C-alpha positions as a printed NumPy array, in Angstrom:
array([[ -0.084,   0.14 ,  -0.358],
       [  2.744,   2.354,   0.817],
       [  4.229,   1.871,  -2.487],
       [  0.962,   2.105,  -4.45 ],
       [ -0.716,   5.077,  -2.421],
       [  2.386,   6.761,  -1.292],
       [  4.918,   6.557,  -3.939],
       [  7.526,   4.879,  -1.668],
       [  8.496,   1.645,  -0.098],
       [  7.404,   0.866,   3.689],
       [ 10.908,   0.26 ,   4.859],
       [ 10.24 ,  -2.664,   6.813],
       [ 12.256,  -5.964,   7.029],
       [  9.322,  -8.642,   6.55 ],
       [ 11.56 , -11.714,   6.689],
       [ 12.448, -10.397,  10.239],
       [  8.873,  -9.715,  11.133],
       [  8.194, -13.41 ,   9.898],
       [ 10.86 , -14.85 ,  12.286],
       [  9.692, -12.788,  14.936],
       [  5.896, -14.004,  14.587],
       [  7.033, -17.308,  15.877],
       [  7.863, -15.635,  19.387],
       [  4.251, -14.356,  19.815],
       [  2.833, -15.839,  22.76 ],
       [ -1.023, -16.359,  22.95 ],
       [ -3.609, -17.031,  25.913],
       [ -6.934, -18.572,  25.79 ],
       [ -6.391, -19.371,  22.257],
       [ -9.356, -20.732,  20.409],
       [ -8.734, -21.248,  16.682],
       [ -9.945, -23.76 ,  14.367],
       [ -9.979, -24.227,  10.347],
       [-13.415, -23.584,   8.967],
       [-14.526, -24.908,   5.489],
       [-17.372, -22.819,   3.848],
       [-17.682, -23.939,   0.175],
       [-15.413, -25.455,  -2.377],
       [-12.088, -24.764,  -1.183],
       [-13.023, -21.679,   0.585],
       [-12.433, -21.347,   4.132],
       [-10.241, -19.886,   7.007],
       [ -8.85 , -19.648,  10.251],
       [-11.726, -18.644,  12.788],
       [-11.522, -18.04 ,  16.438],
       [-10.156, -15.704,  18.921],
       [ -7.215, -15.567,  21.354],
       [ -5.415, -12.771,  23.65 ],
       [ -1.772, -11.91 ,  22.84 ],
       [  0.446, -11.492,  25.031],
       [  3.334,  -8.818,  24.959],
       [  2.984,  -7.93 ,  21.335],
       [  5.741,  -6.059,  19.783],
       [  4.971,  -2.579,  18.409],
       [  6.196,  -3.288,  14.714],
       [  3.124,  -6.128,  14.785],
       [  0.842,  -3.6  ,  16.273],
       [  0.755,  -1.267,  13.116],
       [ -0.182,  -4.224,  10.97 ],
       [ -2.975,  -5.46 ,  13.472],
       [ -4.391,  -1.773,  13.23 ],
       [ -4.208,  -1.637,   9.646],
       [ -5.898,  -4.78 ,   9.223],
       [ -8.616,  -3.644,  11.644],
       [ -9.413,  -0.434,  10.174],
       [ -8.746,  -0.924,   6.539],
       [-10.355,  -4.661,   6.304],
       [ -7.046,  -5.654,   4.587],
       [ -7.157,  -9.581,   5.613],
       [ -7.372, -12.179,   3.093],
       [-10.479, -12.741,   1.344],
       [-11.83 ,  -9.397,   2.517],
       [-13.671,  -8.619,  -0.636],
       [-15.952, -11.872,   0.139],
       [-16.348, -10.743,   3.862],
       [-13.451, -12.695,   5.262],
       [-10.228, -11.248,   6.84 ],
       [-11.826,  -9.397,   9.75 ],
       [ -9.507,  -8.609,  12.524],
       [-11.03 ,  -7.299,  15.602],
       [ -8.83 ,  -5.731,  18.415],
       [ -9.988,  -4.81 ,  21.941]])
């Protein structure tokens, strides 16, 4: 989005962020895969993230406010933050 709408790269090291995602701790997590129709499905559920890094907060907020999760055009990809 930064490139197409802002004309510049975001500057984030996404490979580093992906490696750091393995360190995220969950509490009371209840996630499962739900199949809706012919190969269309996704992860559904909820959980509490403990000690999330500030670098991840930006992306979670963007997903929440811009509804940019996978399949958002079909009503999927919703992220809710409390």
